[in-house]
C-alpha positions in Angstrom: 43.9 -0.6 -65.8 46.5 -3.1 -67.1 49.4 -4.7 -65.2 52.0 -2.4 -66.7 50.2 0.8 -65.5 49.8 -0.8 -62.1 53.5 -1.6 -61.9 54.3 1.9 -62.9 52.1 3.3 -60.2 53.7 1.1 -57.6 57.2 2.1 -58.8 56.3 5.7 -58.7 55.0 5.3 -55.1 58.2 3.5 -54.2 60.3 6.4 -55.4 58.1 9.0 -53.8 57.8 7.4 -50.4 61.2 6.3 -49.5 61.1 4.4 -46.2 64.2 5.3 -44.3 65.4 3.0 -41.5 66.2 5.6 -38.9 67.6 3.0 -36.5 70.4 2.2 -39.0 70.9 5.9 -39.7 71.1 6.6 -35.9 73.6 3.8 -35.3 75.8 4.8 -38.2 75.8 8.5 -37.1 76.7 7.5 -33.5 79.7 5.4 -34.7 80.8 8.2 -37.1 80.6 10.9 -34.4 82.5 8.7 -32.0 85.1 8.1 -34.7 85.4 11.8 -35.5 86.1 12.5 -31.8 88.7 9.8 -31.5 90.4 10.5 -34.9 90.8 14.1 -33.8 92.2 13.1 -30.4 94.5 10.5 -31.8 95.9 12.6 -34.7 96.4 16.0 -33.0 100.1 15.4 -32.4 101.0 13.9 -35.8 98.9 16.5 -37.6 100.7 19.4 -35.8 104.1 17.9 -36.6 103.3 17.1 -40.3 101.3 20.2 -41.3 101.2 22.6 -38.4 97.4 22.1 -38.2 96.3 20.0 -35.3 92.8 19.5 -36.9 94.0 18.4 -40.3 92.7 14.9 -40.0 89.4 16.0 -38.5 88.9 18.3 -41.5 89.7 15.5 -43.9 87.5 13.0 -42.1 84.6 15.5 -42.1 85.1 16.0 -45.8 85.1 12.2 -46.3 81.9 11.9 -44.3 80.3 14.4 -46.5 81.4 12.6 -49.7 80.4 9.3 -48.2 76.9 10.7 -47.3 76.4 11.8 -50.9 77.5 8.4 -52.2 75.2 6.7 -49.7 72.2 8.8 -50.8 72.9 7.9 -54.4 73.2 4.2 -53.5 69.9 4.4 -51.6 68.1 5.8 -54.6 69.4 3.0 -57.0 67.0 0.0 -57.2 68.6 -3.2 -56.0 67.1 -4.8 -59.2 69.5 -2.7 -61.2 72.3 -3.7 -58.9 71.5 -7.4 -59.4 71.4 -7.1 -63.2 74.8 -5.4 -63.2 76.4 -7.9 -60.8 78.5 -9.6 -63.5 79.8 -6.3 -65.0 80.5 -5.0 -61.5 82.5 -8.2 -60.8 84.5 -7.6 -64.0 85.2 -4.0 -62.8 86.4 -5.4 -59.5 88.8 -7.8 -61.1 90.1 -5.1 -63.6 90.8 -2.8 -60.6 92.6 -5.5 -58.7 94.8 -6.3 -61.8 95.4 -2.6 -62.6 96.7 -1.8 -59.2 99.5 -4.3 -59.7 100.7 -2.7 -62.9 103.8 -0.5 -62.3 103.0 3.1 -63.1 99.3 2.6 -62.4 99.4 1.2 -58.9 101.0 3.4 -56.2 103.3 1.9 -53.6 102.9 2.9 -49.9 104.8 1.3 -47.1 105.9 -1.6 -49.4 102.4 -2.5 -50.6 100.9 -1.7 -54.0 97.3 -1.1 -53.0 96.5 2.4 -54.3 95.7 4.1 -57.6 96.2 7.8 -57.7 93.1 9.7 -58.9 93.0 13.5 -59.1 96.0 13.7 -56.7 94.4 11.3 -54.2 95.3 7.7 -53.4 92.3 5.4 -53.7 92.6 1.9 -52.2 90.9 -0.2 -54.8 90.6 -3.3 -52.6 87.9 -1.6 -50.5 85.7 -1.1 -53.6 86.6 -4.3 -55.2 85.6 -6.4 -52.2 82.2 -4.9 -52.1 81.7 -5.5 -55.9 82.8 -9.1 -55.5 80.4 -9.6 -52.6 77.5 -8.1 -54.6 78.2 -10.7 -57.3 78.3 -13.4 -54.6 74.9 -12.3 -53.3 73.5 -12.3 -56.8 74.9 -15.8 -57.4 73.4 -17.1 -54.2 70.0 -15.8 -55.1 70.1 -17.2 -58.7 71.8 -20.6 -57.9 70.3 -21.3 -54.5 69.2 -24.8 -55.6 72.7 -25.7 -56.8 74.2 -24.5 -53.6 71.9 -26.8 -51.6 72.7 -29.9 -53.7 76.4 -30.4 -53.5 80.0 -29.1 -54.0 79.5 -28.1 -57.6 77.3 -25.2 -56.8 79.8 -24.0 -54.2 82.8 -24.4 -56.4 82.1 -21.6 -58.9 81.6 -18.7 -56.5 84.6 -19.9 -54.4 86.7 -20.0 -57.6 85.8 -16.4 -58.3 86.6 -15.3 -54.8 89.8 -17.3 -54.9 90.9 -15.3 -58.0 90.1 -12.0 -56.3 91.9 -13.2 -53.1 95.0 -14.1 -55.1 95.1 -10.6 -56.6 94.7 -9.1 -53.1 97.5 -11.2 -51.8 99.7 -10.0 -54.7 99.5 -6.4 -53.5 100.0 -7.8 -50.7 96.8 -7.3 -48.6 96.5 -10.4 -46.5 93.9 -8.9 -44.2 91.5 -7.9 -47.0 91.8 -11.3 -48.5 90.8 -13.0 -45.2 87.8 -10.7 -44.7 86.7 -11.3 -48.3 86.9 -15.1 -48.0 85.2 -15.2 -44.6 82.3 -12.9 -45.7 81.8 -14.8 -48.9 81.7 -18.1 -47.0 79.2 -16.7 -44.6 76.8 -15.5 -47.4 77.0 -18.8 -49.3 76.3 -20.7 -46.1 73.3 -18.5 -45.3 72.1 -19.2 -48.9 72.0 -22.9 -48.2 75.4 -24.4 -49.0 75.8 -27.7 -47.2 77.7 -27.5 -43.9 80.1 -30.3 -44.7 81.3 -28.7 -47.9 81.6 -25.3 -46.2 83.6 -26.8 -43.4 85.8 -28.7 -45.9 86.5 -25.6 -48.0 87.1 -23.5 -44.9 89.7 -26.1 -43.8 91.4 -26.0 -47.2 91.4 -22.3 -47.2 92.8 -22.1 -43.7 95.6 -24.5 -44.7 96.3 -22.3 -47.7 96.6 -19.2 -45.6 98.8 -21.1 -43.1 101.1 -22.1 -46.0 101.3 -18.5 -47.1 102.3 -17.4 -43.6 104.9 -20.2 -43.3 106.4 -19.4 -46.7 106.6 -15.6 -46.1 109.3 -14.4 -43.8 107.6 -11.1 -42.8 104.2 -12.8 -42.2 105.9 -15.4 -40.0 107.7 -12.6 -38.1 104.3 -10.9 -37.5 102.9 -14.2 -36.2 105.7 -14.9 -33.8 105.6 -11.2 -32.6 101.8 -11.6 -32.0 102.4 -14.8 -29.9 105.1 -13.1 -27.7 105.4 -9.3 -28.5 107.4 -8.7 -25.3 110.2 -10.9 -26.7 111.2 -8.0 -29.0 109.2 -5.0 -27.7 111.3 -2.4 -29.6 111.2 -4.0 -33.0 108.7 -6.7 -34.3 106.5 -6.4 -31.2 106.6 -2.6 -30.9 103.1 -1.9 -32.3 101.4 -4.5 -30.2 103.2 -3.8 -27.0 102.3 -0.1 -27.3 98.7 -1.0 -28.0 98.5 -3.2 -25.0 100.1 -0.5 -22.8 97.4 2.0 -24.1 94.6 -0.4 -23.4 95.9 -1.3 -19.9 96.2 2.4 -18.9 92.5 2.9 -19.7 91.3 0.8 -16.8 87.6 1.4 -16.1 86.9 4.9 -17.3 90.1 5.9 -19.1 92.6 8.7 -18.6 90.2 11.3 -20.1 89.5 12.4 -23.7 92.7 13.8 -25.1 94.8 12.4 -22.3 96.4 9.5 -24.1 100.2 9.2 -23.8 100.6 6.4 -26.3 99.3 8.5 -29.2 102.3 10.9 -28.7 104.5 9.1 -31.3 104.7 5.9 -29.3 101.8 4.1 -31.0 102.2 3.9 -34.8 99.0 4.4 -36.9 97.2 5.7 -33.9 94.4 7.4 -35.9 94.0 4.5 -38.4 94.7 0.8 -37.6 95.2 1.3 -33.8 92.4 3.9 -33.1 90.7 1.4 -30.8 93.7 1.3 -28.5 93.6 5.1 -28.1 89.9 4.9 -27.5 90.5 2.3 -24.8 93.2 4.4 -23.1 91.1 7.6 -23.1 87.6 6.2 -22.4 88.5 3.0 -20.6 86.3 -0.1 -20.4 83.2 2.0 -20.5 84.2 3.4 -23.9 85.1 0.0 -25.2 81.7 -1.5 -24.2 79.9 1.5 -25.8 81.9 1.0 -29.1 81.4 -2.7 -29.2 77.8 -2.3 -28.3 77.2 0.1 -31.2 78.9 -2.3 -33.7 76.9 -5.2 -32.4 73.7 -3.2 -32.7 74.5 -2.2 -36.3 75.4 -5.8 -37.2 72.1 -7.0 -35.6 70.2 -4.4 -37.5 71.7 -5.4 -40.8 70.8 -9.0 -40.1 67.3 -7.9 -39.1 66.9 -6.1 -42.5 68.2 -9.3 -44.2 65.5 -11.3 -42.5 62.9 -8.7 -43.4 64.0 -9.0 -47.1 63.9 -12.8 -46.9 60.4 -12.8 -45.5 59.3 -10.5 -48.3 60.8 -13.0 -50.9 63.7 -10.7 -51.9 66.6 -13.2 -51.9 69.3 -11.0 -53.5 68.4 -8.1 -51.2 68.5 -10.4 -48.2 72.0 -11.8 -49.0 73.2 -8.2 -49.8 72.2 -7.0 -46.3 73.5 -10.1 -44.6 76.8 -9.6 -46.5 77.1 -6.1 -45.0 76.4 -7.4 -41.5 78.9 -10.2 -41.8 81.6 -8.0 -43.3 81.1 -5.4 -40.6 81.3 -7.9 -37.8 84.4 -9.7 -39.3 86.4 -6.6 -40.0 85.6 -4.9 -36.7 86.4 -8.2 -34.8 89.8 -8.5 -36.6 90.7 -4.8 -35.9 89.7 -5.1 -32.2 91.4 -8.4 -31.9 94.7 -7.0 -33.4 94.6 -4.1 -31.0 94.1 -6.4 -28.0 96.8 -8.9 -29.1 94.2 -11.7 -29.8 95.0 -11.8 -33.5 98.2 -11.2 -35.6 98.8 -7.6 -36.8 96.8 -6.8 -39.9 96.4 -3.4 -41.7 92.6 -3.2 -41.4 90.8 -0.2 -40.3 87.9 -0.1 -37.8 84.9 0.5 -40.1 83.3 4.0 -39.9 85.7 5.1 -37.2 89.3 4.9 -38.3 90.7 7.6 -40.6 90.7 6.1 -44.0 89.6 7.7 -47.3 88.5 4.7 -49.4 87.3 2.6 -46.4 85.0 5.3 -45.1 83.4 6.3 -48.4 82.9 2.7 -49.5 81.4 1.7 -46.2 78.9 4.5 -46.3 78.0 3.5 -49.9 77.2 0.0 -48.6 75.1 1.6 -45.8 73.2 3.3 -48.6 72.5 0.0 -50.2 71.4 -1.4 -46.9 68.9 1.4 -46.5 67.7 0.7 -50.0 67.1 -3.0 -49.1 65.2 -1.9 -46.0 63.0 0.4 -48.1 62.2 -2.3 -50.7 61.6 -5.0 -48.1 59.3 -2.7 -46.1 57.4 -1.7 -49.2 57.0 -5.3 -50.3 55.8 -6.4 -46.9 53.4 -3.5 -46.3 52.4 -2.6 -49.8 51.5 0.9 -51.1 50.8 3.3 -48.2 49.0 6.1 -49.9 45.2 6.1 -50.4 45.8 7.0 -54.1 48.0 4.0 -54.6 45.5 1.7 -52.9 42.7 3.1 -55.1 44.9 2.4 -58.2 45.5 -1.2 -57.0 41.9 -1.8 -56.4 40.9 -0.3 -59.8 43.4 -2.6 -61.5 41.6 -5.7 -60.1 
């Protein structure tokens, strides 16, 4: 039997015996279910007022979970080899989307930001998909140019230049929070790929100075920063969101006021079912609920990094960086969302992944989970080899 037949037999076995990481699936389902409960509780009042249906957002979130599950299943069935080969075209798609959303008549403005494109009557936030596509390219670059990353600044400059272009387009929407998450995740992936620490620190400092300048030159961003530093100075205007969030978290104490018992969600806390869902959770479930939620996210981040290490040990560099990118992105965005809710960080319009109500965010995150499951499958297959007796017989016959 020649090598081509052997490769075909292996690929067929790989497709037939998909190795699902049930730990990841279980953690994602737990976070999704907790999110469904909290979205329902946080949105009952606003849904009743807007549509007369208290379960409107629950129904929508369930539908989004179904769509996301289908997309995740498709992503899990696509070989990461195909994804790596398409990294450059996918980057081009990301940049085109980020440019298109800025075009009047194409991009849709909501709350003063041009972040959405209307598709089939629905608003799609293109930054969610674009960030993932950019990070797929970063993972591909890190796998292909690992030697250049390890030798000096030149290998680091190209991917950072691409990320800078994407970040500028995000800032033009404006979406400051998404740009920060993209930069931080890309830096993390490139550092894991071997970029020299001194150059990473230097570029991080330059980037931090750039973001600081953007804040200083933008009146509304500076107001957000000053409100974050002392929200009680203007609790009914610039500090309103944060003060209401802090009141909600403080009321939760050890075990909360009880599921559905939140007062702050009753039109006091803006965006209670999206950006400030964590505050409602803290009020209703208390410190116990907060520890459970943070624990689930830490476990999922740890599992993603475990899968990245599994792929690295199997010699699958692109897959390792892809899985690590998901873990870093999840940790960074969840940290920022929780930090904003607790008043540790300035207010940013970022959802809590897999939990907050958000159409594009939820579907894209589940798609990335599908890619993570695919990485686990390929890394496990590479490490353990064909599992079936027929496959082993074919491999032995080939030798």
